[in-house]
N, C-alpha and C positions, 0 to 999 in steps of 0.2 A: 563712358566712365568719368569724364570731366564733370558732368552734371552731378554724379554721385559724390565725387570729392568736394564739389562746391557745397552741396547740402551737408555733408559730414563736417565740413569746416565750421559750420554754424552751431553744432550740437553742444548743448550745455547739460542735457539730461538724456540718459540712455535708459530705456525701460525694457525689461524682458518679461515675456510670459515664462512659465516654468515647464509644464509638461509638454514635451515635444520640441522644446527650444533649449532649455538648460539640461533636459534629460532626453532620452530617446523616445519618450512618450509612453513607455510601459509603466504601469503602476503595479507594484508587487505588494500583495497583502498577505501577511502571515496568518496562521491559524488563530492567533490571538487578536487579530484585527489590526495589528500594527502595519502601517504603510511604509514601504521602503522605496527609495529612489536612488539612482546612480547618477552622480554629477562628474563631469570631466575636470580633472585638476587643472588643466591648462586654461579652461574657461574661467575658473576662479582666479587664476593668476592674472589673466588678461583684465578681469574686472578690477582687481586691485591696482594694476598698472594704470588703468584709465582713471581711477579715483585719484591717484597721485598727481595726475595732470590737472585736477580740478573739475573734471566732469562728474556730475552726480549720477548715481545709478539707482534705479527703482525696480521693483517687482510688482506686477499686477497679474494675479493668477485666479482662476475660477475655483480651484480646490483649496482646501485648508489642510495643512500638514505640518506636524511638528518637525519633520525632516527638513522642510523648507525653512522653517523658523531657525533651526540650528545652523543650517548651512549659511544663511544670510547673516546671522550673528557672527559666525566665524569669519566672514568676508568683510565685516564692518558696513554692511548695507542696512541702512535704517529705514528706508522708504519701502516698506513691504505691505502690500495690500493682498490679503488672501480672502478666499470665499467670495470673489467678485464675479458672480454669474453674468452680470452686465458690467463691463469693464470701463466704459466711458466716464461714469461719474468719478471713479478713482483717479483716472487720468486728469480730469478737470480739477479735482481737489489737489492733486500733487503739483500740477503746474502752477496753480494759484498760490499754493503754500510757498513754493520756491520763487515765485515771481518770474517764471519762464514762459515765453510764448510757445505755442505748439510748433511753430517753425523751427524752434531751437531744440526740439525733442526728436529722438530716434526711438522707434519701437520695433521690437523683434517678435514676430508671431509665427504661427504655423497653421491656424485653422480659422473658421468663420467667426468665432467669438472675438477674434482679434481685429477684425476689419473696421470696427467703429473707431478704434484708435489709429490704425494704419492709415485710414483715410484723412486723418487730421494732422498726423505727425509730419514734421519737415522732412524726415527720412524714414520711410517705411521699409522694413526688411523682412524677408521670409527665409527660413532655413531651407536647405536643399530638398529635404523630404517633406516639405509642407504640402498641404492640400493644394491641388492644381488651381482651383478657383482663387484661393488665397494668394498664391504666387502671382496671379495676374494683377493684383493690386499693390505689389511691392515695387519700390524703386530699385532695389537690389536684392539678389538671391545669393546666399552664402554658398561657397563651394562645398562646405561640409554639411552633414545632416545634424539635426538637433541632438544634443548630448554627446557629440563627437568632435567638438572643437569649433562649432559655429559661432559661439559667443566670443571666443578669442579672436576669430576673424573679424567680427564686427568691431571689437575694441581696437584692434590694430588698424582697421580702416579709418576709424575716427582719429586715432593718434597720428596716422600718416597724413591725413588731410589737414590736421591742426599743427603739424610740424613738431610733434612731441615724441614720436615713435623712436627716433634714433637716441634721444636723451634717455628714454626709459631703458632701451637696450644697453646703452653704455654704462648704466648704473650697475649692471651685472657682470661687467668685465673685470 
């Protein structure tokens, strides 16, 4: 665990996949073609807390969804890359734009399409219910499944490693 905390201490940018990470992976499509996703409120709160500490948050997802656009706007997340069937170019663009080295990035994924970024990020994370082969390439695996609080766990891990978790907690007392 010390290696994980040492990696987390260096993080300046946390990037999430969406389907299977910020959601449980199910995609619900109504008769009208509208796509629906369920996000966990505590994940959103964790992302906001982490942003308060100065860590940037980004989204790189293979699908394109208005639901994701609305949720990220609500959370104040401006680095959103949708429709990225190949995710690595978006990762490289975002890190260059922010002037952040890959070692200063954490990435949370759940499937093979995430491996190209996971293999380059300073801290690669898989959610508990990620694909088994994907989990083999993670530095850390969240205790919770995607869409069930895993993103909050990642945010708290980084804040704990960086010494900002207690301050964020005390803001709510």
